[in-house]
C-alpha positions as CSV (number, residue, x, y, z in Angstrom):
1,M,221.6,97.8,104.4
2,E,218.9,95.1,104.1
3,Q,215.4,96.1,105.1
4,A,213.9,94.0,108.0
5,R,211.0,91.7,107.1
6,M,207.8,92.1,108.9
7,S,206.5,89.2,110.9
8,Y,203.3,87.4,110.0
9,H,201.5,84.6,111.6
10,C,198.1,83.3,110.6
11,F,196.2,81.7,113.5
12,S,193.2,80.7,111.4
13,D,191.8,81.0,107.8
14,T,188.3,79.6,107.6
15,K,185.6,79.4,105.0
16,T,182.3,80.4,106.5
17,V,178.8,81.6,105.5
18,A,178.1,85.3,106.3
19,R,175.2,85.7,108.8
20,K,175.5,89.5,108.3
21,P,177.2,91.7,105.7
22,H,181.0,92.2,106.0
23,R,183.5,94.4,104.1
24,C,186.2,92.6,102.0
25,V,189.7,93.8,103.0
26,W,191.0,93.3,99.4
27,C,188.3,95.1,97.2
28,S,186.4,97.0,99.9
29,R,183.1,95.7,98.5
30,L,180.3,94.2,100.6
31,I,180.3,90.5,101.4
32,L,176.6,89.7,101.3
33,S,174.7,87.9,104.0
34,G,174.4,84.2,102.9
35,S,177.6,84.4,100.9
36,T,180.6,82.1,101.5
37,Y,183.7,84.1,102.5
38,R,187.1,83.6,104.1
39,R,187.8,84.8,107.6
40,E,191.4,85.3,108.6
41,H,192.7,85.9,112.1
42,S,196.4,86.7,112.1
43,V,199.2,88.9,113.5
44,Y,201.3,91.1,111.3
45,D,204.2,93.1,112.7
46,G,202.7,92.8,116.2
47,H,199.2,93.9,115.2
48,H,196.1,91.6,115.3
49,Q,194.2,91.3,112.1
50,N,190.7,90.0,111.7
51,F,190.0,90.1,107.9
52,A,187.0,89.1,105.8
53,W,187.7,88.2,102.1
54,H,185.6,87.3,99.2
55,E,186.9,83.9,98.1
56,A,188.0,85.2,94.7
57,C,189.7,88.2,96.3
58,R,191.7,85.9,98.6
59,K,192.9,83.9,95.6
60,D,193.7,87.1,93.8
61,A,195.6,88.4,96.9
62,D,197.6,85.1,97.2
63,D,198.6,85.3,93.6
64,W,199.6,89.0,94.0
65,F,201.7,88.2,97.1
66,S,203.5,85.4,95.2
67,E,204.2,87.5,92.1
68,S,205.1,90.7,93.8
69,G,207.1,89.4,96.8
70,S,205.4,92.1,98.9
71,E,204.1,91.5,102.3
72,E,201.7,94.5,102.4
73,F,198.7,95.6,100.2
74,A,196.3,98.4,99.8
75,T,192.5,98.1,99.9
76,D,190.2,99.0,97.0
77,N,191.9,96.5,94.7
78,E,190.1,95.4,91.6
79,M,187.6,92.6,92.4
80,P,188.0,89.4,90.3
81,W,184.6,88.3,88.9
82,L,183.1,91.7,89.4
83,E,180.3,91.2,86.9
84,L,179.1,88.0,88.8
85,Y,179.2,90.0,92.0
86,R,177.1,92.7,90.4
87,L,174.5,90.1,89.3
88,E,174.4,88.7,92.8
89,V,173.9,92.1,94.4
90,A,171.2,93.1,91.8
91,D,169.4,89.8,92.4
92,L,169.3,90.6,96.2
93,G,168.2,94.2,95.5
94,K,171.2,95.8,97.3
95,S,173.6,98.4,96.1
96,P,177.3,97.4,96.0
């Protein structure tokens, strides 16, 4: 028997500058105030989603969805460009 596919609809996916810190849904690391990030408003399997993504993490996730064919993901994924993120955090004197 074929497994039913979940429904997904993205209402908006915008690039914005963080006025306050957010948590990236892909890598679970902090999105720093003043950083450009992606904000997604969507519905997946009937549940509203309001996700914040580092731009590099969103690209990594898009690649992962394409390659794996999966519609779901776990958090705490490896962050692309982690060393650059660490430099940015250190420059601002915050802990990741």
